[in-house]
Every structure is written in structure tokens, then in C-alpha cells.
N, C-alpha and C positions, 0 to 999 in steps of 0.2 A: 487363513493365518490371522492371528490376533493383531489388532492395531498396535503399532510400535510403542505408543505411550499409554496403553491400558495399564491401570494401576497407579498412574501419576495423578495426584490431586492438586489442583491449583485454586488458590483464593485470589480473586481479582478485585481490587479496589481501584477502578479506573473508569474514566468517562470519555465521551466523545469518540475519538477515532483511533489514535495511535496505540494506546495501551490495549483497548478492547480488540483491535485487530490482531495483536500478538496472542491474545487469549483464544481467538477463533482458530488461529493456526494450530495451537496446542490441542484444542478440541477436535480439529479435523483429523489429527493423528491418534485420537483415542483418549486423551487426558480428560479427566472429570474436572470441568471448570465451573466454579461457583462464583457468579458475578454478585458482588456486594454493591448495592446501589441505594440511593435515597428512596424513601417511600414514595416520592413523586416520580422516581425513575431517572435513569441516565438521560440528560437533555437531548442526546443525539438520537434517542428513540423517536424524537419528533422533528428530526432534521428535514424530513421530506416536506414539512410545512413552512420552512423558512424560504422566503423569496431571496434569490431567484432560482432555487432548486426546482427541478422538473416537478410540476404538480401531480399529485397522485393521492388517492385515498388509501393506498397500500403503504405502510411504513417501511419503505424499502431500505432506508438507511440503517435500520436495525438488523436486517438480514446479513449484511456484510460485516457487522461489528459484534453481533450477539447471538448468532445462530449456534445451535448445538451446546448451549450452556444451560446452567441452572441459575435461578435468581433468588437471592436472599436480600430483602429490603431492610436496611438498618439506618437509623439516623445517628451517624457516627459523631455528631456533636454532643450526644448524650453519653455519660460514663457507662450507663447500663448497656448501651449498644456496643461500646468499645470492649466491654467484658465478653460479650457474645462473639465479637470478631476474634478475640484472642483464643476463645475456645475452639472456634473453627480452625484457626491457624495451627492449633495443636495436632490436627489430623492431616495437615497439608505437607506437600513436598516443595511447592513453589508458591511464593507470594508475589503478585504482579500489581504494580501501581504506576500511575502517571501523575499522582498528586504532587503539587509543589511542597517544598519542605515545611512551610508554615502550616499547610493543611495536614501534612503528616503529623506534625507536632500537636496540633489542636485536636486531631482525631485519632491519636494513639496508634499510628502505624508507621513511625519512623523505622529505619533499619534496626536501630538499637532496641526499640520496643518489641519488634517482631522477633528479632534474634534471641531476646531474653525469653520469649515464650517457646521458641523452637530453634535452638542453636544450629541445627544442621539444615535449616531451610535454605533454599535458593531464593534470594530476594532480588526481584527484577524491577528496574525502575527506568522509565522513559521520562526525560526532562527536556526543557526547552533549550537551555544554553550551556549545558555541561556542569561539571562539579566545582570549577574554580573560576576566578576572575570577577570583575566588578558587576557583571550582568547575570551571575549564576542564579539569582533569585527572581529575575524578571519573569513575568508570565509569557508563555510562548505557544503559539499555534504554528502549524506547518507553514501557513502563508507568511508569517512574520519571521520565524526562526530558521526555517528551511529554505523558503523561496526568496524572500526579500533580502534577508541578512547575508546570504551566502553567494550572492552574485547571479543566482539563477534567473531572477526577474529581469535583471539587466541583460542577461544573455538572450532571453526570449524577446526582448523589446525589439520591434522592427526598426529598421533604419528610418530616422526622422519621425518615429512614432512614439506614442505614449506607452508606458508599461501596461501589461495586460494581466488580469487575474489568472492564477493557475487553475487547472481542473481541481474541483473540491476533493480534498483528502489525498492528493497525490503524494505529498511528503510524509503524511501519516502512515500510509500503507508501506512505503519504502522503509520507514523507520521501524515499523512493526516487524518486518522481516528480519531486520538486524537484531532486534530484541529477541526474537525467536531463536536465532543462531546463538545469541549470548546465553539464553536459558539452557540450550542443549549443551553448551560448553560447561556451564555450571553443574548440570546434572552429571556430565561425564567426569568432571573433576571430583564430584562427590562420590561417584562410584569407585574412583581410584583411591581417594583419601578418607572418605567418610565425613568430610567437612563441608559445611555450607559456606556460602559466600554471597556477596552482593554483586550483581552484574548490572551495568547501566549503559545507556546510550542516549544521545541527545538529538533533537531535531536539527540543531546547528551542525553537529558532527556529520550527520547523514547528508545534510545539504552540501557541505564541503566535499564529501565523498562523491556525491552525485555529480558535482561540478568539477571533479578532480582534474580533468584535462586542462581546463582553463586556469584552475588554481595552480597546477604545477607549472604552467607557462609563466604565471605571475611570479611564482616563487624563484624562478631563475632569471627574472628581470625582463622577460619578453613583453612586448606591448600587447594591449588588448586586441582580440580578434576583430578585424574590420566587419562592419555591417554592410549587407548588400540587399538591394531589392531583388526580387525573384529573377529578373532578366539580367542582373549584374553578376550573378554568382560566377566565380572565376574558374569553375570546372564544368564542362558540358555534360559529362557522363558520370560524375562522382558528386553525389549530394545535390544534383540538379533537379528542379521541380518543373514539371510541364503541365499545361492545361489542355484538356481534350475538347473535342467538338461539343460534347454535352456538358461542358464547364465543370468537369471533375479534375482532380489533380493526382499526378503520379510522380513519385520520386525515383530517380535512377541512381544507383550507387555501385558502379563498377570501379573498384579500386585498382584492380590489375589492369595495367594499360593494354595488355594483349586482348582484353575482352571488349574493347571499344568497337571493334569490327562487328561483334555480335549484336550490338545495339542497332547499328544502321542496317544490318541484314534483317533483323527482326521487323524493322519498320519498312522494309522494301526500298531503302534509300542507298542502294549499293554504289551509286554514283559518288557518294561522299567518301568512299574508301579510296578513290583515286584522286580526290581533290588535293592538290599540292599543299593546301593550308592545314590539312588534317592527317597527314600520313605518319606522323610520329607523336608520341606523348608530349614532347616538348612543344611541337607546333600546335597541337590541340590546345595546350594551355595558353600559348601566345595568342591563339585565335579563338579563344573560348566563346566570346560573344557571337562571333560569326557562326560557329558550329551550333551554339545554342539556338540561334535564330533559325538555322536550317532544320534542326530537329523539331523545334516548336512548330514550324510551318507544316511539317509532315504530320505531327501528332494532332494538330488542330483540325485535320481532315477526318479524324477517326473518333468514334465514341470510345468511352473508357473500356467497354467490354471487348472491343476489337484490340485495343492496345494491350490489355491484360492477357488476352489469348495469345497474341503474337509474342509477348515477352516470356510467357510461361513455356511456349513451345520451343523457344530459342534458349531458354535458361538465363534470361537477363535478370540480374539482381535488381529488384524493384520493389516498391511498396505503394499500394493504393492508399490514399488518404481517406479513410473510412469514418463514418459516423458511428456512435455507440449503438444506434439502432441496427445498423448494418452488421456490426460485429456480433450482435445477439443472434443473428440468423446466418452467420458465416459457417458454411459447411465444414471447413477445415477445423475451425475452433471447436465446433460441436463434436467432431470426430475425436478430438483430443481431450474430451471430457471437461472442457473449460466452463461449462454452464450446467452443473448437476441440479437436478430437481430437489426441492426442499420437501422432506417428508412431513406430512401433516398440512401442507399448503398446496392444494391441487393447482397445478398449472404454473406455479412460481418456481423459477430457477434462480440460482445464485452464482457467484463467481468462485471457482476453485482456487485455492492457494497455489502458488507456482512451483511447489516442490513435489517431485515424484520419487518414490522409493520402490525399486524393483522388488516384486514379490510381496509387498505389503500395501494393502489397499487402505485408503482413508475411510473413515466412517461416512455414512450417508448424511448429508446436512439435515439437521433437525430444526423444526420451527423454533424461532426465538422464544424464550420463556416470557410469561407475563411478569410484570413487576411484582416481586415477592411471591412468584408462583411456587417456589420451593421452600419458602421460609419455614412453614410448619414442619415438613418432613426433615429438613436438614437440621433444624434446632432440636427436634426430638431425637435425632440420631446422635447428638452430642450431649444428651442428658437432660434437656429441659422437658418438663411436662407440658401437655397441651394447655393445661390451666395457666401455667406460668407464661407461656407464649402469648396467649390471648390477653393476659394482664399487661404484658409489655406492649402488645398492639394497642390496647386501650390508652396506654400512656404515651403513645407516639414513638416508642423505641423501635418497634418492629412493624414492618408493613406486610400484610398478608393479602394475596390476591383474592378478590371476591369470586 
């Protein structure tokens, strides 16, 4: 069966992570995505070289942001390049950007400018801080607009500890998925009405949405959630973290109070079932520290492999705290197709986007394009001669891969 977005053409003027990740999702489902980037390339192509990112000679940051796309390199500060961009837009269904408004204005890709070229286009925009308010024009990355601004950094800060940095790109990828959904809504509306529209989302809005449980509490006047050290957590079998003999960590999350017995049975600690302090959910809450101590003492005698085997056999709701390297070799994740191989890059896998559509396969991930790797072909397709393109390249308007 054909990919669901085959025939949809996307022009992407976006850099770094959030916008390009939305473009990757569209490409995964078969859209033709043309990445318009400076002749020097999107800076995140070189993200793997920035300390303290994991060091590698493989430009892994571009695999998750630019796979399966084409690349046209244009210096959009030049009017001639802006004219080329507009000719590309004439052939497109979707225009995707994360440029700030000033950059959009300076480089001729505001919503108004693009709509004038193609009135029925879906214009998709990721921004930092939303469309209104005093901070709408501030620059924003996910670490500032999503993580720090929206209470997430404070939520992750340990008791009596300093704030910690988020995993790189966490908010960007979350926000990209939202933009993908917005683009689908825009295309659906266009199918119904024939009209284009602008769809947008911000890192800030997505940060608030990610932190919505704590935000909703604040909105009704509830106090902030207390912070706890690991051995102070007020529930022994719901959200509790335990350390194994080989110094690994496992989280137990049995919300149903009737399932508490399964935890102690799995650990071979049946004596705790008859302990008067733990016979009801209310008593287990009142005596949570005592129960936590008992369970920790048992778990501390076992390696992680044994704990995990016992929990799986008994159906205990748990999660092992894994490293990224362990996830890459996780048998279950591999069975679910989470790490497809990249065609044209022997031995390199990438991360599948999280949406599955029954009966419709995604395309196989393709090697990220070279900077300007498709400039010649795509510009010829919209009417430029090879001579004209090379003249623009000599003038620094267009970049062509060597």
C-alpha cells in the first residue's frame, strides 16, 4: 500500500531540532520534504561536535532531524534566493518553518508572503513563546521555553538539589509531534474546504501541556507537590524507586491497591502480607517508609536481572531505569521496529517516529541529504536552466553539493 502522504510536497525552512523533526515525521509517511538550508548547512548537522554531546565521527544529530529529505541550499538573505524559494513554494502543499518573525520578514517567508504565492498552502510554524504577549518575539529553545519557563526544570529538581539540564532535544521532539498533528488538521481542513491556513504551536505551550498535571493543580490553587528523597517517597509500591544489588534502579508503579500483594509475592516476601502495618492501602500509606525499607532490603539481595524476571513472571507494573545504550539493544523495542536501519548507511539505525497506522507502512528511512545535494535537480524542475543555477551558485545565492 502506498504511503499515506505520498503526493504531498513540503518546503521546510527550519533549523536545529523542533521544526526539522516535524519534517522528518512527514517524510516518514511518504511526503516529499525539501529542506531549504543555508549553503553552510543547518547548524544541527554538526550538533554531534558540540560538547558535551556524545562524541562521534558520525553526524548522528542529522539522522533524527533530516533523514529522508531533499536539500536545497539557498542564502535567503539575498533577494535572488527569496525568488527561488517562492518558485519552490508554488509547487508545495505545506510550508514548514521555525524562523522567528524578524527572520521571516528579512528572508521573505512570513505567512503573508507565502500565502500570496500559494493561497491554499498549509503554513506550519513552530515558535518559542506563542503568538501574543510581551515575550512573543523572544528567541526560544526547548531548554528555555519548554523546560525552564514552564516549570518542568523545577519539577525535575531533586530535593535540596540544583536544577539539572534536560536531555538534549526533549522538548523539541515533543513539540514536533504536536506540529505534525496540526499539519494533518490543516490538510484535513483543506480537503473539506479547499482553503489553506496557518497552523502553529509553541515550545512554551507544549511545555505547559507536558507539565499539565502540576499546572492544573496550580490553577485550582493547590500547593506545589512536595519533593522527596528516594527513601522518603510516600508510597511504597506506587512510583517508588528501588536499588538492586548490582546498583541498578527499578521503579514500581502499582496504582491499584489490590495489586500490592503481587509485589511482595514476586519478591518472595509473603511475610509482609500478614504484617499488621501493611494489610490495607490506608495502612500501607501510613507506614510507607517502613514498607519501603522492607522491600528495599529484599531487593538489595538480588541483581536487576532477577528482580526483572520475578516482576515479569508475576505481572508487576514496573520499569527498569535503562541507559540509551541499553535501549538500543532492547529486544522488545527492536521487535516493535523502534530502530529501523537507514538505507544507504550500512549498519546505522535511527529512531522510528511514535505513530503507527494499521495497513500503511512508513517509508524506509533514507540517508540524510548532503547540503545542497538536490539543488540542481529541484531548481531545474521549477524552470531554471543549469547555466542559471551555476551562475547563482557563483554569486553565493545557491549552494550545490560537490
